[in-house]
Residue frames relative to the residue before (quaternion, step in Angstrom):
aa qw qx qy qz dx dy dz
M 1.0000 0.0000 0.0000 0.0000 0.00 0.00 0.00
K 0.4619 -0.6852 0.4882 0.2807 3.58 -0.93 0.87
R 0.6472 -0.5434 0.3700 0.3860 3.55 -1.19 0.62
E 0.6601 0.5203 -0.3144 0.4413 3.60 0.94 -0.93
E 0.6637 0.4982 -0.3104 0.4636 3.58 0.95 -0.91
Y 0.6345 0.5280 -0.3297 0.4582 3.58 1.00 -0.84
S 0.6510 0.5220 -0.3128 0.4538 3.58 0.98 -0.88
N 0.6550 0.5119 -0.3083 0.4625 3.59 0.99 -0.86
N 0.6632 0.5005 -0.3046 0.4657 3.59 0.97 -0.88
A 0.6498 0.5139 -0.3188 0.4606 3.55 0.97 -0.85
H 0.6432 0.5149 -0.3201 0.4676 3.58 1.03 -0.78
A 0.6480 0.5215 -0.3196 0.4538 3.58 0.99 -0.86
L 0.6717 0.4957 -0.2999 0.4617 3.59 0.94 -0.87
S 0.6527 0.5257 -0.3249 0.4382 3.58 0.99 -0.78
S 0.6723 0.5000 -0.2998 0.4562 3.56 1.18 -0.50
V 0.5620 0.5899 -0.3945 0.4250 3.59 1.30 -0.17
M 0.2449 -0.7814 0.5634 0.1097 3.55 -0.79 1.08
P 0.6515 -0.5187 0.3728 0.4094 3.63 -1.15 0.52
G 0.6314 0.5376 -0.3406 0.4431 3.58 1.03 -0.73
D 0.6113 0.5508 -0.3492 0.4484 3.59 1.11 -0.68
V 0.6496 0.5093 -0.3110 0.4711 3.56 0.97 -0.85
R 0.6509 0.5217 -0.3081 0.4575 3.56 0.94 -0.91
D 0.6694 0.4983 -0.3010 0.4615 3.57 0.91 -0.95
Y 0.6397 0.5296 -0.3292 0.4493 3.59 1.02 -0.80
L 0.6761 0.4926 -0.2977 0.4599 3.57 0.90 -0.92
L 0.6364 0.5158 -0.3283 0.4704 3.58 1.05 -0.71
A 0.6878 0.4699 -0.2750 0.4801 3.58 1.07 -0.77
H 0.7615 0.2402 -0.1386 0.5858 3.62 1.24 -0.44
P 0.0980 -0.8566 0.5039 0.0519 3.63 0.42 1.16
D 0.6652 0.5000 -0.3124 0.4581 3.61 1.19 -0.37
F 0.3892 0.7608 -0.4664 0.2286 3.60 1.24 -0.04
L 0.7059 0.4500 -0.2766 0.4720 3.61 0.83 -0.93
A 0.5938 0.5555 -0.3686 0.4504 3.59 1.15 -0.54
D 0.7133 0.4265 -0.2459 0.4989 3.57 1.09 -0.73
N 0.7521 0.2696 -0.1646 0.5784 3.59 1.26 -0.27
G 0.0408 -0.8738 0.4846 -0.0051 3.52 0.75 1.16
D 0.5826 0.6055 -0.3835 0.3832 3.58 1.11 -0.54
L 0.5832 0.5921 -0.3754 0.4103 3.59 1.20 -0.43
L 0.5493 0.6311 -0.4000 0.3741 3.58 1.16 -0.54
A 0.6629 0.5206 -0.3128 0.4378 3.55 1.00 -0.85
A 0.7049 0.4676 -0.2633 0.4638 3.59 1.16 -0.54
L 0.5475 0.6354 -0.4008 0.3685 3.59 1.20 -0.35
V 0.3046 -0.7217 0.5934 0.1851 3.54 -1.15 0.74
P 0.4373 -0.7059 0.4797 0.2834 3.62 -0.62 1.04
P 0.5704 -0.5981 0.4274 0.3664 3.59 -1.07 0.62
A 0.5977 -0.5738 0.4208 0.3693 3.53 -1.16 0.63
A 0.5253 -0.6480 0.4538 0.3133 3.51 -1.07 0.80
H 0.0353 0.7632 -0.6427 0.0565 3.57 -0.83 1.06
R 0.2850 0.7626 -0.5385 0.2176 3.56 -0.25 1.16
A 0.4112 -0.6713 0.5587 0.2610 3.47 -1.17 0.65
E 0.7141 -0.4338 0.3128 0.4518 3.55 -1.26 0.14
G 0.8294 0.1882 -0.1627 0.5003 3.55 -0.83 1.04
V 0.6432 0.4948 -0.3302 0.4821 3.65 1.27 0.04
Q 0.2986 -0.7720 0.5396 0.1537 3.57 -0.71 1.09
D 0.4086 -0.7018 0.5345 0.2342 3.56 -1.14 0.75
F 0.1161 -0.8432 0.5235 0.0389 3.61 0.22 1.30
Q 0.5661 0.5990 -0.3955 0.4054 3.60 1.11 -0.53
R 0.6803 0.4685 -0.2809 0.4886 3.56 0.88 -0.96
Y 0.6397 0.5382 -0.3193 0.4463 3.58 0.99 -0.83
M 0.6763 0.5029 -0.2969 0.4489 3.59 0.88 -0.93
L 0.6559 0.4976 -0.3210 0.4682 3.61 0.95 -0.80
A 0.6363 0.5198 -0.3314 0.4638 3.58 1.00 -0.79
R 0.6504 0.5071 -0.3162 0.4687 3.59 1.01 -0.79
L 0.6243 0.5344 -0.3353 0.4606 3.59 1.03 -0.75
Q 0.6521 0.5136 -0.3090 0.4642 3.56 0.99 -0.86
E 0.6493 0.5065 -0.3114 0.4742 3.59 0.99 -0.83
H 0.6523 0.5198 -0.3075 0.4581 3.57 0.98 -0.88
F 0.6538 0.5077 -0.3110 0.4669 3.57 0.95 -0.86
A 0.6507 0.5142 -0.3190 0.4588 3.60 0.95 -0.86
A 0.6483 0.5182 -0.3178 0.4584 3.59 1.02 -0.82
I 0.6610 0.5018 -0.3071 0.4657 3.59 0.95 -0.88
K 0.6435 0.5173 -0.3193 0.4652 3.58 0.98 -0.84
G 0.6478 0.5206 -0.3177 0.4565 3.59 1.00 -0.80
E 0.6536 0.5011 -0.3082 0.4762 3.58 1.01 -0.85
H 0.6334 0.5319 -0.3270 0.4572 3.57 1.03 -0.79
D 0.6655 0.5000 -0.3018 0.4648 3.59 0.93 -0.89
D 0.6465 0.5155 -0.3183 0.4638 3.59 1.01 -0.82
L 0.6594 0.5083 -0.3074 0.4607 3.58 0.95 -0.87
L 0.6467 0.5166 -0.3152 0.4643 3.57 0.98 -0.85
S 0.6497 0.5137 -0.3103 0.4666 3.58 0.98 -0.86
L 0.6518 0.5165 -0.3083 0.4619 3.59 1.01 -0.85
M 0.6544 0.5115 -0.3067 0.4649 3.57 0.99 -0.83
Q 0.6492 0.5093 -0.3139 0.4697 3.59 0.99 -0.80
E 0.6471 0.5101 -0.3146 0.4712 3.58 1.00 -0.82
H 0.6514 0.5153 -0.3116 0.4617 3.59 0.97 -0.87
L 0.6528 0.5085 -0.3141 0.4654 3.59 0.96 -0.82
Q 0.6490 0.5091 -0.3173 0.4679 3.58 0.96 -0.85
R 0.6498 0.5093 -0.3126 0.4698 3.58 1.00 -0.82
Q 0.6412 0.5226 -0.3213 0.4610 3.57 0.98 -0.84
N 0.6403 0.5228 -0.3273 0.4578 3.59 0.97 -0.78
R 0.6417 0.5219 -0.3244 0.4589 3.58 1.01 -0.77
F 0.6782 0.4782 -0.2956 0.4733 3.58 0.91 -0.89
N 0.6190 0.5362 -0.3462 0.4578 3.59 1.04 -0.69
A 0.6577 0.5076 -0.3067 0.4644 3.57 0.96 -0.89
A 0.6473 0.5148 -0.3167 0.4644 3.59 1.01 -0.81
T 0.6410 0.5280 -0.3193 0.4565 3.58 0.99 -0.84
L 0.6667 0.4940 -0.3035 0.4683 3.59 0.90 -0.88
S 0.6425 0.5203 -0.3255 0.4587 3.59 1.00 -0.76
L 0.6239 0.5270 -0.3359 0.4693 3.59 1.04 -0.72
L 0.6584 0.5130 -0.3051 0.4586 3.57 0.97 -0.85
D 0.6711 0.5046 -0.2926 0.4576 3.58 1.15 -0.58
A 0.4895 0.6721 -0.4399 0.3394 3.61 1.21 -0.33
S 0.3132 -0.8127 0.4740 0.1292 3.56 -0.70 1.12
S 0.7975 0.1170 -0.0689 0.5878 3.60 1.25 -0.12
F 0.6803 -0.4559 0.3714 0.4376 3.54 -1.33 0.13
E 0.6562 0.5117 -0.3057 0.4626 3.57 0.97 -0.89
A 0.6516 0.5092 -0.3146 0.4660 3.59 1.00 -0.82
T 0.6176 0.5400 -0.3379 0.4613 3.58 1.07 -0.71
L 0.6857 0.4679 -0.2839 0.4799 3.57 0.87 -0.95
R 0.6271 0.5378 -0.3350 0.4530 3.57 1.03 -0.76
F 0.6403 0.5173 -0.3205 0.4688 3.59 1.00 -0.80
I 0.6643 0.4942 -0.3042 0.4711 3.59 0.92 -0.88
D 0.6949 0.4955 -0.2720 0.4445 3.56 0.93 -0.92
R 0.8063 0.3319 -0.1415 0.4687 3.59 0.88 -0.94
D 0.8317 0.3154 -0.1010 0.4456 3.57 0.87 -0.97
L 0.6159 0.6110 -0.3652 0.3377 3.60 0.97 -0.79
T 0.6191 0.5528 -0.3455 0.4379 3.59 1.00 -0.79
F 0.6912 0.4680 -0.2718 0.4789 3.58 0.90 -0.95
L 0.6734 0.5241 -0.3054 0.4227 3.57 0.89 -0.95
L 0.7394 0.3787 -0.2141 0.5138 3.58 1.04 -0.77
D 0.3855 -0.7405 0.4641 0.2962 3.60 1.33 -0.02
Q 0.3611 0.7209 -0.4966 0.3215 3.55 0.89 1.03
E 0.5400 -0.5725 0.4934 0.3705 3.54 -1.31 0.23
S 0.7929 -0.1035 0.1090 0.5905 3.56 1.00 -0.83
V 0.1241 -0.7549 0.6402 0.0698 3.54 -1.26 0.64
G 0.0571 -0.8081 0.5862 0.0114 3.57 -0.91 0.92
L 0.1306 -0.7668 0.6250 0.0656 3.57 -1.01 0.85
F 0.0055 -0.8162 0.5744 -0.0612 3.56 -0.67 1.16
L 0.0243 -0.7520 0.6581 0.0282 3.55 -1.14 0.76
E 0.4285 -0.6862 0.5158 0.2819 3.56 -0.95 0.81
A 0.5893 -0.6052 0.4133 0.3402 3.54 -1.12 0.76
G 0.3398 0.7122 -0.5652 0.2405 3.53 -1.09 0.79
G 0.7878 0.2260 -0.1936 0.5392 3.57 -1.08 0.67
K 0.8033 -0.2184 0.1969 0.5180 3.56 -0.74 -1.10
L 0.5713 0.5920 -0.3782 0.4245 3.58 1.29 0.00
H 0.0710 -0.7999 0.5959 -0.0006 3.55 -0.74 1.12
V 0.6463 -0.5503 0.3693 0.3782 3.56 -1.12 0.75
G 0.4817 0.6399 -0.4948 0.3371 3.55 -0.87 1.01
S 0.4840 -0.6423 0.5106 0.3042 3.56 -1.34 0.07
Y 0.0803 -0.8298 0.5518 -0.0219 3.56 -0.81 1.07
H 0.6689 -0.5489 0.3159 0.3892 3.62 0.70 1.10
G 0.8208 -0.0118 -0.0368 0.5699 3.58 0.57 1.17
L 0.7484 0.2418 -0.1530 0.5984 3.57 1.26 -0.36
T 0.1133 -0.7645 0.6314 0.0633 3.55 -0.98 0.93
V 0.2017 -0.7627 0.6058 0.1025 3.57 -0.68 1.13
V 0.1194 -0.8333 0.5394 -0.0187 3.53 -0.58 1.25
P 0.6373 -0.5376 0.3776 0.4027 3.60 -1.20 0.33
E 0.6561 -0.5067 0.3910 0.3998 3.56 -1.27 0.41
G 0.7587 0.3569 -0.2848 0.4647 3.56 -1.00 0.84
F 0.4575 0.7051 -0.4393 0.3170 3.60 1.26 -0.20
V 0.6811 0.5093 -0.3015 0.4310 3.60 0.83 -0.97
S 0.6897 0.4662 -0.2898 0.4723 3.59 0.83 -0.94
Q 0.5686 0.5948 -0.3820 0.4206 3.60 1.15 -0.51
W 0.7820 0.3536 -0.1716 0.4838 3.58 0.98 -0.84
I 0.8137 0.2352 -0.1206 0.5177 3.59 1.03 -0.59
G 0.4027 -0.7246 0.4736 0.2975 3.59 1.26 -0.10
Q 0.7399 -0.3508 0.2939 0.4931 3.55 -0.86 -1.03
E 0.4650 0.6915 -0.4363 0.3394 3.58 1.29 0.10
D 0.4515 -0.6632 0.5227 0.2883 3.55 -1.26 0.46
V 0.7855 0.0614 -0.0077 0.6157 3.58 1.14 -0.76
D 0.0132 -0.7824 0.6226 -0.0002 3.54 -1.03 0.81
L 0.0393 -0.7866 0.6159 -0.0219 3.56 -0.67 1.17
S 0.1496 0.8200 -0.5328 0.1462 3.59 -0.68 1.00
E 0.4773 -0.6138 0.5460 0.3121 3.50 -1.37 0.38
Q 0.1500 -0.8070 0.5691 0.0483 3.56 -1.01 0.81
S 0.2984 -0.7245 0.5880 0.2008 3.56 -0.91 0.87
S 0.7798 -0.0080 0.0180 0.6258 3.54 1.21 -0.61
A 0.2645 -0.7884 0.5375 0.1400 3.60 -0.38 1.23
A 0.5466 -0.6542 0.4331 0.2928 3.55 -1.23 0.53
P 0.4570 -0.6760 0.5048 0.2819 3.61 -0.87 0.90
E 0.5701 0.5989 -0.3831 0.4118 3.61 1.15 -0.53
L 0.7196 0.4069 -0.2349 0.5113 3.57 1.18 -0.57
F 0.8391 0.2144 -0.0522 0.4972 3.57 0.89 -0.94
G 0.4531 -0.7193 0.4406 0.2885 3.59 1.22 0.19
D 0.8170 -0.2375 0.1778 0.4944 3.58 -1.04 -0.77
K 0.5734 0.5754 -0.3829 0.4399 3.62 1.28 0.00
A 0.4492 0.7393 -0.4258 0.2652 3.58 1.27 -0.30
R 0.6425 0.5635 -0.3347 0.3970 3.60 0.97 -0.81
G 0.7153 0.4358 -0.2604 0.4802 3.63 1.16 -0.47
I 0.5891 0.5929 -0.3554 0.4185 3.59 1.28 0.03
R 0.1133 -0.8183 0.5631 0.0219 3.55 -0.88 1.02
S 0.7781 0.0835 -0.1234 0.6101 3.60 1.24 -0.03
Q 0.1122 -0.8180 0.5641 0.0139 3.55 -1.08 0.74
A 0.1877 -0.7307 0.6434 0.1299 3.52 -1.34 0.48
L 0.0873 -0.7839 0.6146 0.0136 3.55 -0.81 1.07
V 0.0717 -0.8104 0.5813 -0.0156 3.57 -0.80 1.07
R 0.3650 -0.7238 0.5420 0.2217 3.57 -0.77 1.02
L 0.1536 -0.7788 0.6038 0.0722 3.56 -1.03 0.85
D 0.0855 -0.7646 0.6379 0.0333 3.56 -0.84 1.04
V 0.1666 -0.8468 0.5017 0.0599 3.52 0.17 1.34
S 0.8029 -0.0915 0.1218 0.5763 3.58 0.86 -0.97
E 0.5613 -0.5922 0.4529 0.3595 3.57 -1.18 0.55
D 0.6738 0.5013 -0.2884 0.4599 3.58 1.19 -0.50
L 0.7202 0.4012 -0.2323 0.5161 3.59 1.29 -0.15
P 0.5452 -0.5810 0.4807 0.3662 3.59 -1.18 0.52
P 0.6557 -0.5410 0.3498 0.3938 3.61 -1.22 0.29
G 0.2717 -0.7353 0.5947 0.1782 3.52 -1.37 0.24
L 0.2622 -0.7614 0.5763 0.1392 3.54 -1.31 0.07
L 0.1562 -0.7357 0.6520 0.0962 3.54 -1.08 0.88
A 0.0839 -0.8084 0.5826 0.0029 3.57 -0.70 1.11
L 0.0714 -0.7847 0.6157 -0.0049 3.56 -0.81 1.11
G 0.0557 -0.8216 0.5674 0.0019 3.57 -0.75 1.03
H 0.0894 -0.8121 0.5766 0.0043 3.58 -0.84 1.04
R 0.5524 -0.6484 0.4327 0.2954 3.56 -1.18 0.69
D 0.6508 0.5034 -0.3121 0.4750 3.62 1.18 -0.54
S 0.4469 -0.7298 0.4504 0.2547 3.59 -0.62 1.12
M 0.7275 0.4163 -0.2423 0.4886 3.62 1.14 -0.54
Y 0.4068 0.7530 -0.4580 0.2405 3.62 1.24 -0.10
Y 0.7919 0.1965 -0.1121 0.5672 3.58 0.97 -0.82
A 0.5322 0.6669 -0.4023 0.3318 3.59 1.18 -0.43
T 0.6425 0.5423 -0.3318 0.4279 3.62 1.10 -0.60
G 0.4348 -0.7181 0.4453 0.3114 3.60 1.20 -0.38
L 0.4389 0.7291 -0.4446 0.2795 3.60 1.26 -0.01
A 0.7177 0.4715 -0.2552 0.4444 3.59 1.10 -0.63
T 0.3212 0.7906 -0.4852 0.1907 3.62 1.23 0.10
E 0.7063 0.4525 -0.2740 0.4704 3.59 0.74 -1.01
Q 0.6301 0.5468 -0.3382 0.4355 3.59 1.04 -0.71
V 0.7069 0.4339 -0.2757 0.4858 3.60 0.83 -0.91
E 0.5897 0.5546 -0.3682 0.4572 3.61 1.11 -0.57
C 0.6654 0.4997 -0.2951 0.4695 3.58 0.93 -0.91
L 0.6485 0.5085 -0.3168 0.4696 3.58 0.94 -0.88
G 0.6573 0.5130 -0.3067 0.4591 3.57 0.96 -0.84
A 0.6476 0.5228 -0.3168 0.4548 3.59 0.99 -0.82
V 0.6544 0.4944 -0.3107 0.4803 3.59 0.98 -0.82
L 0.6470 0.5178 -0.3185 0.4603 3.59 0.96 -0.85
E 0.6028 0.5576 -0.3470 0.4531 3.58 1.03 -0.76
R 0.7013 0.4810 -0.2676 0.4530 3.55 0.83 -1.01
R 0.6499 0.5106 -0.3224 0.4615 3.56 1.02 -0.74
L 0.6605 0.4895 -0.3021 0.4825 3.58 0.98 -0.83
R 0.6240 0.5524 -0.3311 0.4426 3.57 1.04 -0.79
A 0.6500 0.5348 -0.3193 0.4354 3.55 1.07 -0.70
W 0.7587 0.3965 -0.2019 0.4758 3.58 1.15 -0.61
I 0.6972 0.4590 -0.2846 0.4714 3.60 1.07 -0.66
């Protein structure tokens, strides 16, 4: 602001009398409703009460200030949650598109092994298929072929399991397990001729999957991964 403009504004404010403010507020009763942030700055009137008389005016203003602060806090929390959800959705969308771009079985496994953890901002990602057909137990650079019964051991009969973890399993996340506080497990049904598989996602934030907000995202990622693996196996 220029010095001249500041001087003019300061002069204008100095000429405003308390009665002018009072008259304006009386003439515009919705002013504070449209400018709720002013409630937090208002100083309640001094307590003036006779013996046995409560000062409800001061009490009501204090309650309004508390109510406004609570609403503002809820609004900020909701906005933060929405931004986090949008960012997470963008990450899953990018991962899905990258899976669709994989040109071979080896490229798919390479993407899971090298890029998926970073792209989804996870501590660790594991892809497991139970042994069967031409698949034999062992590690194949992004794919771990496990013995029969492995999937039901970790996910039972569920298709998706999202949970908070005090201590994640090394069988799922290897040496990264100690840093994982929430996980998403997704059943994979690659082919009728093959046993089931499992996609395991582990995150450092204990509430990342515990809230259940990512259920549809991990289901979609799992469905795309199923189709990509089906095309190559």
